[in-house]
C-alpha distance (Angstrom), angle and dihedral (degrees) to the residues before:
residue distance angle dihedral
M1 . . .
R2 3.75 . .
R3 3.79 111.0 .
F4 3.78 116.5 -146.8
R5 3.76 101.5 175.2
E6 3.75 132.4 10.3
D7 3.80 92.0 -95.4
K8 3.83 102.2 27.6
E9 3.79 136.5 63.9
L10 3.77 136.3 176.8
V11 3.81 114.7 -90.6
E12 3.81 116.5 -109.8
D13 3.80 95.9 -118.7
Y14 3.80 97.1 45.1
G15 3.82 93.6 132.5
E16 3.78 94.6 53.5
R17 3.82 91.9 44.9
I18 3.78 91.1 52.8
K19 3.79 94.0 46.6
R20 3.82 94.3 47.2
A21 3.80 92.6 47.7
R22 3.81 92.3 46.5
E23 3.79 92.0 50.9
A24 3.82 92.2 44.4
K25 3.81 89.0 55.7
G26 3.80 90.6 48.5
L27 3.79 93.3 -118.1
S28 3.79 123.5 147.7
R29 3.78 119.2 -139.0
E30 3.79 87.3 -107.4
D31 3.81 91.9 54.7
L32 3.80 94.6 47.9
A33 3.80 93.6 43.9
R34 3.81 89.5 53.3
L35 3.82 92.4 48.6
V36 3.80 91.9 49.4
G37 3.81 94.6 41.2
I38 3.80 98.2 -120.6
K39 3.80 135.2 115.5
V40 3.80 119.5 -90.5
S41 3.81 88.9 -121.8
T42 3.80 89.5 55.3
L43 3.80 91.5 51.6
R44 3.81 90.4 48.0
S45 3.80 90.3 52.2
I46 3.81 91.0 48.6
E47 3.82 92.2 49.4
N48 3.81 89.7 48.1
Q49 3.81 89.0 47.5
D50 3.78 91.9 -125.0
F51 3.80 85.3 137.5
A52 3.78 137.8 -3.8
P53 3.79 124.6 -108.1
D54 3.78 119.1 -111.6
V55 3.82 118.4 -109.7
E56 3.79 95.1 -95.4
T57 3.80 93.6 49.4
A58 3.81 92.7 45.1
E59 3.80 91.2 51.3
K60 3.82 91.3 49.5
L61 3.81 90.2 49.9
E62 3.81 90.5 49.9
K63 3.78 92.0 51.4
I64 3.81 97.5 43.8
L65 3.81 95.7 42.6
G66 3.82 98.1 35.0
I67 3.80 93.6 -126.9
K68 3.80 137.9 124.8
L69 3.80 117.5 -117.2
F70 3.81 98.8 167.7
Q71 3.79 130.1 71.8
E72 3.76 134.1 -173.6
V73 3.80 115.6 -90.2
S74 3.80 110.7 -113.2
D75 3.79 121.7 -110.9
A76 3.82 89.4 -112.9
D77 3.80 91.0 57.8
N78 3.81 90.8 47.2
A79 3.82 90.7 49.8
A80 3.80 91.9 50.3
S81 3.79 90.8 49.8
A82 3.82 92.5 47.0
A83 3.81 90.2 50.7
G84 3.77 90.2 52.8
G85 3.78 92.1 -107.1
S86 3.74 125.6 132.0
V87 3.76 132.4 -141.5
R88 3.80 91.6 -177.3
G89 3.82 96.2 102.6
A90 3.79 91.7 48.4
D91 3.81 89.6 45.1
I92 3.79 91.7 54.0
L93 3.81 91.9 49.8
A94 3.81 91.2 46.9
F95 3.81 90.5 48.5
R96 3.80 92.2 51.4
S97 3.79 90.7 46.8
R98 3.82 91.9 51.2
R99 3.79 90.5 47.4
E100 3.82 90.6 53.5
E101 3.81 90.9 48.5
V102 3.80 90.6 52.6
K103 3.80 91.3 49.7
K104 3.81 91.4 50.0
K105 3.81 91.6 49.6
K106 3.80 90.7 50.2
K107 3.82 90.9 51.6
K108 3.80 91.8 50.0
G109 3.80 90.0 49.2
D110 3.83 93.2 53.5
Protein backbone atom coordinates (compact mmCIF):
# COMPACT_ATOMS: atom_id res chain seq x y z
CA MET A 1 0.00 0.00 0.00
CA ARG A 2 1.22 3.48 -0.71
CA ARG A 3 2.63 5.09 2.42
CA PHE A 4 2.16 8.82 2.75
CA ARG A 5 3.56 9.45 6.18
CA GLU A 6 5.50 7.29 8.56
CA ASP A 7 2.35 6.27 10.42
CA LYS A 8 -0.33 6.59 7.70
CA GLU A 9 -1.09 4.91 4.39
CA LEU A 10 -3.81 5.13 1.79
CA VAL A 11 -6.73 2.72 2.32
CA GLU A 12 -7.03 -0.15 -0.15
CA ASP A 13 -10.45 0.83 -1.48
CA TYR A 14 -9.74 4.55 -1.89
CA GLY A 15 -11.19 4.68 -5.42
CA GLU A 16 -14.51 3.15 -4.44
CA ARG A 17 -14.77 5.37 -1.35
CA ILE A 18 -14.22 8.47 -3.44
CA LYS A 19 -16.71 7.44 -6.10
CA ARG A 20 -19.43 6.48 -3.60
CA ALA A 21 -19.01 9.72 -1.64
CA ARG A 22 -19.01 11.82 -4.82
CA GLU A 23 -22.20 10.18 -6.06
CA ALA A 24 -23.85 10.44 -2.62
CA LYS A 25 -23.20 14.20 -2.68
CA GLY A 26 -24.64 14.43 -6.19
CA LEU A 27 -21.38 15.67 -7.68
CA SER A 28 -20.26 14.87 -11.22
CA ARG A 29 -16.63 14.02 -11.85
CA GLU A 30 -16.31 17.42 -13.49
CA ASP A 31 -17.65 19.18 -10.38
CA LEU A 32 -15.39 17.31 -7.97
CA ALA A 33 -12.32 17.68 -10.17
CA ARG A 34 -12.90 21.44 -10.29
CA LEU A 35 -13.32 21.65 -6.50
CA VAL A 36 -10.14 19.66 -5.90
CA GLY A 37 -8.16 21.41 -8.64
CA ILE A 38 -7.34 18.36 -10.76
CA LYS A 39 -8.22 17.19 -14.26
CA VAL A 40 -11.31 15.04 -14.79
CA SER A 41 -9.09 12.35 -16.31
CA THR A 42 -6.98 12.36 -13.14
CA LEU A 43 -10.06 11.93 -10.96
CA ARG A 44 -11.28 9.10 -13.20
CA SER A 45 -7.92 7.35 -12.86
CA ILE A 46 -8.00 7.78 -9.08
CA GLU A 47 -11.55 6.39 -8.85
CA ASN A 48 -10.53 3.46 -11.05
CA GLN A 49 -7.44 2.99 -8.87
CA ASP A 50 -5.14 3.23 -11.86
CA PHE A 51 -2.96 5.39 -9.63
CA ALA A 52 -3.10 6.83 -6.14
CA PRO A 53 -3.64 10.50 -5.36
CA ASP A 54 -0.80 12.50 -3.86
CA VAL A 55 -1.08 13.61 -0.21
CA GLU A 56 -2.45 17.06 -1.02
CA THR A 57 -5.11 15.72 -3.38
CA ALA A 58 -6.12 12.96 -0.96
CA GLU A 59 -6.50 15.46 1.87
CA LYS A 60 -8.65 17.74 -0.33
CA LEU A 61 -10.84 14.78 -1.29
CA GLU A 62 -11.23 13.82 2.37
CA LYS A 63 -12.29 17.33 3.30
CA ILE A 64 -14.68 17.92 0.39
CA LEU A 65 -16.29 14.46 0.52
CA GLY A 66 -16.20 13.97 4.31
CA ILE A 67 -14.43 10.61 4.06
CA LYS A 68 -11.28 8.98 5.41
CA LEU A 69 -8.65 7.90 2.90
CA PHE A 70 -5.78 7.22 5.32
CA GLN A 71 -5.31 4.41 7.81
CA GLU A 72 -2.77 3.68 10.48
CA VAL A 73 0.24 1.65 9.37
CA SER A 74 0.25 -1.77 11.02
CA ASP A 75 2.82 -2.71 13.64
CA ALA A 76 4.30 -5.26 11.22
CA ASP A 77 4.93 -2.54 8.64
CA ASN A 78 6.48 -0.30 11.30
CA ALA A 79 8.73 -3.16 12.47
CA ALA A 80 9.89 -3.87 8.92
CA SER A 81 10.68 -0.20 8.40
CA ALA A 82 12.52 0.05 11.73
CA ALA A 83 14.60 -3.01 10.83
CA GLY A 84 15.57 -1.41 7.56
CA GLY A 85 13.33 -3.72 5.59
CA SER A 86 10.91 -2.67 2.95
CA VAL A 87 7.45 -3.86 2.06
CA ARG A 88 7.27 -1.48 -0.89
CA GLY A 89 7.95 -4.10 -3.58
CA ALA A 90 5.36 -6.44 -2.12
CA ASP A 91 2.95 -3.52 -1.77
CA ILE A 92 3.33 -2.62 -5.43
CA LEU A 93 2.68 -6.22 -6.51
CA ALA A 94 -0.33 -6.46 -4.19
CA PHE A 95 -1.66 -3.15 -5.52
CA ARG A 96 -1.36 -4.30 -9.12
CA SER A 97 -3.01 -7.60 -8.25
CA ARG A 98 -5.94 -5.82 -6.55
CA ARG A 99 -6.29 -3.48 -9.51
CA GLU A 100 -6.51 -6.46 -11.89
CA GLU A 101 -9.13 -8.11 -9.66
CA VAL A 102 -11.24 -4.95 -9.71
CA LYS A 103 -11.01 -4.76 -13.50
CA LYS A 104 -12.06 -8.41 -13.84
CA LYS A 105 -15.03 -7.88 -11.52
CA LYS A 106 -16.12 -4.84 -13.53
CA LYS A 107 -15.97 -6.85 -16.77
CA LYS A 108 -18.05 -9.65 -15.27
CA GLY A 109 -20.59 -7.11 -14.04
CA ASP A 110 -21.03 -5.55 -17.52
